[in-house]
N, C-alpha and C positions, 0 to 999 in steps of 0.2 A: 468205482471210477475215480481217478485222481485228476484234478484240473490244475495246471500250472499257470499261475497268474501272469507271469512275464518271463519268457525264456531269454534272459540277457547273459552277458559274459560271466557275471558273478555266479548266477545260478548254474550255468554249465560247468564252470570251474569247480565249484563245490560238489556238484553231482559226480563229475569225473573222479574227484579225489575219493569220495565215499565208495564208488563202484570199484575203483582200483584197489582200495583196501580190501574189499570183499573178494577180489580175484586172487589175492595172495595165497600161496599154498599154506596149509596148516603148519604153524610153527609154535610149539609150546613156549618158546622164549619170547614171542611177541603175539600173544593171544589177541584176537579181534573180539571185542566185547561191545554190545549195543545196550544203551541205557535210556529209559524213558520213565515217566510217571503217570499215574491215573488217579483222579479223585474217586472216592467211594462213599456212597450214601449209606448211613447206618440206620437200620430199622429193627425194632423189637416187636414181637407179637403181643397183642393186647390180651388175647386168650390163648391158652396152651393149645398147640396143634394136636390132632389125634393121629397117632402113628398107624401105619398099615397093619392089618391083621388078616388072618385067613378069611377070605371071602369079603373083606372090606378094604376099600381104598383109603389112602392117607387123606386127611382133611385138614384144611387151614383156613382160618377166618380171613376175610378180605381186609378187615381193619388192622392197622398197625400203628406203632408209635415212632415218630421220627427221633433219632438219637444223634443228629448232627452229621458231620462228615469226617472222613479220614483221607489218607493219601497212601498210595502204594508205589514204591519205586520197583521197577522190573528191569532186570538185566539178564542178558543171555549171551553165551559164547556159542554162536550157531554151529561152527565146525566141530566143536567138541561135545555138544549136547549138554552144556552146563547151564543151570538155571538158578537165578537168585531173585528172591522176592523179599522186600523190606517194607511192611506196613508202618506208617509213621502218622503222628497226629496231624501234620500239615506238610506243605510243600515249601518249607522255608529254606534259606541258604544254609542255616545251621544243620538242618536235617540232611541236606545234600552233602555237606562236608563230612558228616559222620558216615554216610553211605559210601562215599568214595574211599574213606579210610578203611572201611570193612572190605570193600571190593579189592583194594590193593593187598590186603592181608591174605586173600585167597590165592594170590600169585606171587609168593615170596621170591621165587627163582626167576621171574620174568625180567628180561632186559627192559622192556617197556610194554605197557598195555595200550593197544590200538583201540581207543575209545570213540565210538560213534554216538553222537548225541545231537539234540536240536539246539535252537538258539534262545532257549529260555534264559532270562536274565541271571538266574542263579547258577547256570552251568558255566562257571568260570573260576579262575584261580583265586579271585578275591573272596569268594565264599569260603574257601579253605583257609586263607590267611587271616580272615576276620575271626574264624572259629578256633583255629589251631595256632595262630601267631604266624609271623612272617617266615620264621625258620621251619617250623613244623608243617605249616600249610604248603610252603614252597617245596619242601622235600616230597610230600605226597603228590602234589601236582606234577612234579618232574618225573614221577613214575609213569605218567600218562603221555600218550601222543594223541591229542584230541582231533577228531575229524567232525566238523559241523555240517549238518545237512543244510541245504539252501533254505531261505525263507519260503514258506509254503511248500516245503519239500520233505515233510516229516514221513511221507510214504517210503522214503529211501532208508529209513531207520528200521532195521529188523526187530527192534524192541517193540515196534507197533504190532508185529505178529505175536510176540510174547504176551503183550497186554491183551490182545484178542483171545488168546488161549486161556489166560488167567481169568478173564471175564466170563468166558463160556464154561470152562471146566471147574473152576474153583468157586467163583461167585454164583454163577447161574441165576436162578430166581429165588435163591434162599434169602432169608432175612438174617443179617448179621448185626447183632445189637451193639457191639462195642469193639474197641481196638484190640483188646485181649483175645477175643474170639477170632478176629480177622488175622491176627498174627499166628494163632494156632492153626487155622485153616490154611494160611499161606505156607507155613512150614510143611504141613502134610502134603500139599500139592507139589511143593518143591521136591520133596523126597521121592514122590512117585515119578516125576519127570527125570530126575537125575539117575534113579535106578534104571530107568528104561533108556537112558542116554538119548533123549529125543533131540534130533538135530533139525535145523531148518535148511531146506534145499532151495537156496536162492538162485534163480536162473536169469535174472535181469542184469546184464553186464554192460560195459561200455559200448561194444558193438551194437547191442540191441537198442541202447539209448540213442546212439548216433543215427541208427536207421529209423527209429520211432520219431525222433524230433527233427531229423533232417539237417543237422549242422555238420560243418567240416571239423574233423578231429584236430587239425593243426591250427586253424585260424579261429576256432570257437565262433564260427558264423554259420548261418543257415546255408546249406548247399543250393537251395532254390531261391533266387531273388535276392534283394538287398535286405540287410538287417532292419533298416529303418522302415521298410514297407511290409515287413513280416507281421502276421497277426500277433496280438499281445497275449493270447492265451492258447493253450493246447491241452487236450484231454487224453489221458491214457484209459481207453475203455477196457483193455486187457493186455497182459504181457504176451509177447510173441512166443 
């Protein structure tokens, strides 16, 4: 369930922009890429686990050692089934700048990359110019057409689905002790999804949003009653 804290004109405008971007036909010259990040806790086994053997189940001790945290940037091009995973030591502006540089290198022929991302403070041009300089950072940022989700609207970012897949399929309940292992496992998971060309079938568009939230598509106002008297929150229990 997603709860919208306040459905105002700014929220609707950004939501419509993101959904309009998703509705565009597939165009290799203007790929739609969604990006987000996730913290990961690192744990090491205190005692070596016992692998499965004929007639015996695998065994793992409940005790573990905390090894700090890491971060994973996940990006996906939903219509093309392209997946990118970048484990990093942290979620700093410098790491974001490097990830954006690597992402643009994957699309050398693109006219622009339609990039969907949330409002985290590092998701901006300044992160790139601080790391790469005004000229280099500006050049990389100009390869992008950013589309920001509304505040409290991260559910509109398909990278959230990518992160969910990564958490369940790659991380699971395993204990990953260090960044090196996380990077190795992330690359292996990436290769599997890219070989299978796993796409995301997004079905929530602007017509569904207008019906679900009950606002006028031209005036960005609720169709029923006055905006000032409308409730301040609304929940999406399920997509139509």
